[in-house]
C-alpha positions as a Python dict, from the first residue, in 0.01 Angstrom:
ca = {
    (1, 'X'): (0, 0, 0),
    (2, 'X'): (-118, 24, -303),
    (3, 'X'): (-504, 131, -362),
    (4, 'X'): (-700, 42, -644),
    (5, 'X'): (-1005, 295, -753),
    (6, 'X'): (-1226, 28, -688),
    (7, 'X'): (-1401, 10, -348),
    (8, 'X'): (-1538, -296, -191),
    (9, 'X'): (-1894, -300, -169),
    (10, 'X'): (-2088, -558, -28),
    (11, 'X'): (-2238, -831, -243),
    (12, 'X'): (-2626, -751, -262),
    (13, 'X'): (-2918, -1024, -370),
    (14, 'X'): (-3143, -793, -631),
    (15, 'X'): (-3524, -826, -557),
    (16, 'X'): (-3653, -766, -890),
    (17, 'X'): (-3515, -1044, -1084),
    (18, 'X'): (-3593, -1316, -789),
    (19, 'X'): (-3990, -1143, -864),
    (20, 'X'): (-3971, -1167, -1160),
    (21, 'X'): (-3828, -1574, -1204),
    (22, 'X'): (-4098, -1613, -906),
    (23, 'X'): (-4388, -1493, -1117),
    (24, 'X'): (-4299, -1650, -1402),
    (25, 'X'): (-4290, -1991, -1223),
    (26, 'X'): (-4589, -1926, -1093),
    (27, 'X'): (-4792, -1882, -1401),
    (28, 'X'): (-4662, -2190, -1582),
    (29, 'X'): (-4739, -2426, -1254),
    (30, 'X'): (-5126, -2291, -1255),
    (31, 'X'): (-5091, -2335, -1624),
    (32, 'X'): (-5003, -2709, -1559),
    (33, 'X'): (-5272, -2778, -1329),
    (34, 'X'): (-5523, -2647, -1594),
    (35, 'X'): (-5378, -2849, -1876),
    (36, 'X'): (-5400, -3171, -1620),
    (37, 'X'): (-5731, -3062, -1496),
    (38, 'X'): (-5923, -3194, -1869),
    (39, 'X'): (-6139, -3502, -1853),
    (40, 'X'): (-6143, -3674, -2130),
    (41, 'X'): (-6492, -3766, -2328),
    (42, 'X'): (-6652, -3866, -2633),
    (43, 'X'): (-6582, -3625, -2920),
    (44, 'X'): (-6902, -3559, -3054),
    (45, 'X'): (-7014, -3233, -3230),
    (46, 'X'): (-7434, -3161, -3178),
    (47, 'X'): (-7602, -3023, -3438),
    (48, 'X'): (-7771, -2686, -3338),
    (49, 'X'): (-8165, -2611, -3322),
    (50, 'X'): (-8349, -2273, -3183),
    (51, 'X'): (-8376, -2459, -2846),
    (52, 'X'): (-8224, -2698, -2619),
    (53, 'X'): (-8355, -2850, -2300),
    (54, 'X'): (-8168, -3015, -2051),
    (55, 'X'): (-8081, -3402, -1954),
    (56, 'X'): (-8306, -3501, -1699),
    (57, 'X'): (-8148, -3744, -1458),
    (58, 'X'): (-8160, -4152, -1472),
    (59, 'X'): (-8122, -4134, -1842),
    (60, 'X'): (-7958, -4416, -2067),
    (61, 'X'): (-7698, -4254, -2299),
    (62, 'X'): (-7644, -4333, -2631),
    (63, 'X'): (-7394, -4163, -2852),
    (64, 'X'): (-7324, -4180, -3207),
    (65, 'X'): (-6981, -4056, -3307),
    (66, 'X'): (-6849, -3922, -3656),
    (67, 'X'): (-6748, -4264, -3702),
    (68, 'X'): (-7093, -4405, -3688),
    (69, 'X'): (-6961, -4600, -3360),
    (70, 'X'): (-7222, -4635, -3083),
    (71, 'X'): (-7132, -4562, -2697),
    (72, 'X'): (-7410, -4641, -2515),
    (73, 'X'): (-7322, -4524, -2093),
    (74, 'X'): (-6977, -4486, -2185),
    (75, 'X'): (-6947, -4878, -2315),
    (76, 'X'): (-6861, -4925, -2677),
    (77, 'X'): (-7180, -5111, -2850),
    (78, 'X'): (-7239, -5309, -3219),
    (79, 'X'): (-7548, -5180, -3350),
    (80, 'X'): (-7703, -5580, -3284),
    (81, 'X'): (-7642, -5547, -2875),
    (82, 'X'): (-7791, -5238, -2841),
    (83, 'X'): (-8144, -5311, -2714),
    (84, 'X'): (-8063, -5543, -2492),
    (85, 'X'): (-7772, -5352, -2351),
    (86, 'X'): (-7992, -5072, -2291),
    (87, 'X'): (-8252, -5304, -2112),
    (88, 'X'): (-8000, -5382, -1948),
    (89, 'X'): (-7874, -5080, -1824),
    (90, 'X'): (-8262, -4892, -1764),
    (91, 'X'): (-8291, -5154, -1489),
    (92, 'X'): (-8024, -5117, -1340),
    (93, 'X'): (-7990, -4767, -1326),
    (94, 'X'): (-8385, -4740, -1328),
    (95, 'X'): (-8374, -4523, -1590),
    (96, 'X'): (-8703, -4377, -1752),
    (97, 'X'): (-8551, -4299, -2067),
    (98, 'X'): (-8309, -4311, -2341),
    (99, 'X'): (-8112, -3932, -2469),
    (100, 'X'): (-7906, -4010, -2808),
    (101, 'X'): (-7635, -3797, -2838),
    (102, 'X'): (-7571, -3808, -3238),
    (103, 'X'): (-7271, -3643, -3411),
    (104, 'X'): (-7379, -3398, -3702),
    (105, 'X'): (-7153, -3556, -3940),
    (106, 'X'): (-7258, -3920, -3852),
    (107, 'X'): (-7486, -4108, -4050),
    (108, 'X'): (-7849, -4026, -4023),
    (109, 'X'): (-7984, -4359, -4137),
    (110, 'X'): (-7815, -4517, -3835),
    (111, 'X'): (-7958, -4293, -3599),
    (112, 'X'): (-8323, -4332, -3760),
    (113, 'X'): (-8225, -4755, -3748),
    (114, 'X'): (-8110, -4688, -3357),
    (115, 'X'): (-8445, -4430, -3267),
    (116, 'X'): (-8658, -4735, -3476),
    (117, 'X'): (-8536, -5086, -3265),
    (118, 'X'): (-8580, -4812, -2962),
    (119, 'X'): (-8968, -4798, -3055),
    (120, 'X'): (-9008, -5173, -3136),
    (121, 'X'): (-8840, -5282, -2818),
    (122, 'X'): (-9156, -5042, -2624),
    (123, 'X'): (-8915, -4770, -2542),
    (124, 'X'): (-9052, -4464, -2609),
    (125, 'X'): (-8895, -4215, -2409),
    (126, 'X'): (-8611, -4094, -2614),
    (127, 'X'): (-8528, -3734, -2682),
    (128, 'X'): (-8260, -3636, -2930),
    (129, 'X'): (-7936, -3410, -2762),
    (130, 'X'): (-7893, -3072, -2949),
    (131, 'X'): (-7723, -2744, -2886),
    (132, 'X'): (-7858, -2430, -2872),
    (133, 'X'): (-7813, -2218, -3178),
    (134, 'X'): (-7595, -1910, -3196),
    (135, 'X'): (-7768, -1591, -3318),
}
């Protein structure tokens, strides 16, 4: 019988490439899970101030976006329906105050009109949200 110069070796499964693939899959799935956990919200860039206080519970929130649209507790509202909606939410949620989140690039006149309407409606506990200025 003719013999070749090659020996018959038993097939082996290399572990290092298998471990590399498993770790890559693990990193991929962790990254995918973290991107799925993002909660969409209203995109607002708050102006900065030296001191920022936290929001108290039972507050009706009014968001004034960059394009000057208003959102009251997650619902888009026109300016002429603002006071009715705020009164309705304050009664339903037993809220005692209103928090305004005005985008830094929104029109200042709209924020002033909202403050004026709230004051004329007898709502005196109004705060404007801001973020703490970083040095």
